[in-house]
N, C-alpha and C positions, 0 to 999 in steps of 0.2 A: 504494500500500500504506500502510495506517495505521501509526502508531507502535507500537501494540499488536501488530499482525501482524508487524512487522519484529523485535520482540523475542522472539517465540515461534517455535518450530521444530516441524515435523512429525516423525513417527517416521522417515520416510525421510531427512530432513535430519540428524537426530541420528545416524542410522546412517552417513551419508556423512562427517560431521564427525569422529565419534569412531572410525570404522572398527570398529564393534561391530555384530554381527549383530542382526537384528530379534528373533530368538528370545531372545537374551541380554537385550535391553532389555525384552522382554515379561516375562521372569523377574524382572528388577529391579523392574518395576512391580508384578507379582503379589505380591512380598514386601514391598511398601510402602516400598521404599527411596526411590523418587520417586513422586510422584502427579501425573501430567499432567492437564491439563484435557481433558475429552472422555470419552465412554463407551466407545468402541471404539478399537482401535489405529489404524484409518484416520483417526480424527478427533482423536487425541491431539495436544495442544500442550504443548511443553516450554519452560520459560523458562531463562535462562542458569544460575541456581543449580542447576536440575535437571540440566543438561548437566554441570556440575562434579561433582555428586553421582554421576552415572552413571559418569563416568570414575574417580572415587574408588572406587566399588564394584567395578568391573572390575579395577582395580589391586590392591585387597585380595583379590579372588577369586583372581587369578593368583598373587599373592605368598604368600598364606596357605594356599591350596589347601583351603579349607573351603567348605561348602555355602552357598547363598544365605541361608538362615535365619540362619546364623552371621554372615554379612556384615551382614545387617540389624541384628543384635544388636551387632556390633562398631561399626558406624557410630553406633548409638544411644549407646553408651558413649563413643565419641570426641566426639560432639556434646555430651554431658553434661560431659565433662572440659573441653572448650573453654569451655563456659558457666561452669563453676566457676573456671577460670583467669581469665576476664574479671571475674567477680564479685570474686575475690581481689585482682586488680589494682586494681579500683575501691576496694575497702575499704582497701587499703594506701595508696592515694593520699589518701583521706579521713583516715586515721590520721596520715599524715605531716604534714598541715596542723595537727593538734592538737599533735604533738610539736614542731613548729617554732615554735609560738605558745603556750607554756605559760601557764596562767592566764587565757586568753581562751576565751569560749564562742561 
């Protein structure tokens, strides 16, 4: 098995690992929460970040009891929030360099 194949998982493997039904994973894909490689469910290939996103989506679905469209929107907002936090952290680090070295550019 090649390195690429070992990093990707089939739909059946994702179902086994996550203990999530095929129908649920298909709904997650249909709502664009994850986008596996392949055209049909039988040929889909999921990478590890997609596995994490699938688990996250199911956890939000169970905890918040909202529909999949809402979950897709919530995940989009959470991803945007995380990006803004990272950007803010980076900017604060850059700013601290100037505060610690006044008069230098």
